[in-house]
C-alpha positions, 0 to 999 in steps of 0.5 A: 509485534512478536515477543522479541519486539522485531517485525517479522518479514517474509520475502516473496520474490522469484529472484534468489539473489535479490531475495538473499541480498534483501535478507542480509539487509534485514539481518542488519536491522535490530527491529526487522527479522527475515523469517523466510523466502518464497519463490512462487505464489504457492510457496507464498501462501504456504509460508504466510500461513506457517510463519504468520509474518508481520509484513510480507514484501512481494514482487508481483511478477511471479512465475506461477501466479498473479502476484496481486491475486496472491496478495489479495488472498493472503490479506483475506486469510491473514488480515494481520499480515501487511503486504508491501509490493516491491516491483520494477514494473511501471504499469499503473494498472498494477498499482491500482490493482494492488491498492484495491487488494489492500496492499500497504505499500508500493516500493520501486526496486530502483529505489534506495534500500532505506526506502524499502526498510522504512516502508516495512516499518511504516506498513507494520504501524498501519500506514502506507508508503508509496515510492516517489517515482511510482507516485509521480508516474501515477500523477502524470497518468492522471491528466487534468482532462481525465481528472476533470471529467471524472471529478465533476461531482467535486466541482459541483457539490464538493466534499463534506467536512468529514470526507475532507478529513478522511481524504487528508488522512488518506493522503498522509498514508493512514489506512481505514483502521488508523483513520477511524482511530484518529477520527473516533469513528468505526472502521465501517463508517470510515470505509463509507466515507472513503467510498464517498471520496473515491466516488466524488473524485472519480477514482478507482482506488485510494491511491488514485484518489490521493493522486487526483486530489493532489493534482487538483490542490485538494491535499493540504500538508500532512495533518499528523 
């Protein structure tokens, strides 16, 4: 956090009214501060570099660029800024791409304002938030047949004890750094375990891995 103990937030959204309403909501929170609004991908890159916000809330439907590509570029240039995707889209490919790009959250515009605000706080703490409706759609899209076809290695060999620990913490919303701290291992080693989990589950992203594992009954109650 910055010196006044607030989480600085940059809003990236092409709709002026929506961005202003979200800005007013942030202004009413003692621990959140709206520092800017970008309407395009180009503005998002420029303001992110100038303002170095703690969290960037980004609508991927931008007029001049692929919003997920913008999120990925920002994460590469400013790894300290966490990106939360705020979208009205129901495209599951979008969710998977955003996960690969390193997004710290996926929040539906159709959800409650409190969910958005909590997602910003959670992202800043190093964990991930996924709207229940987005996760439900992803779970529905992961059919038992598809999960079984892609997850045969789980049935045959299963996860190691350490891979299972990593999976449980992933399901609890922790990113690689938080998982590595919890388990007392390096981030590099943690990412290796995460890749192994994805491979055994036949998943293309951490979110998809959690969805498949949940459907298969592999996820236990939150270990935190």
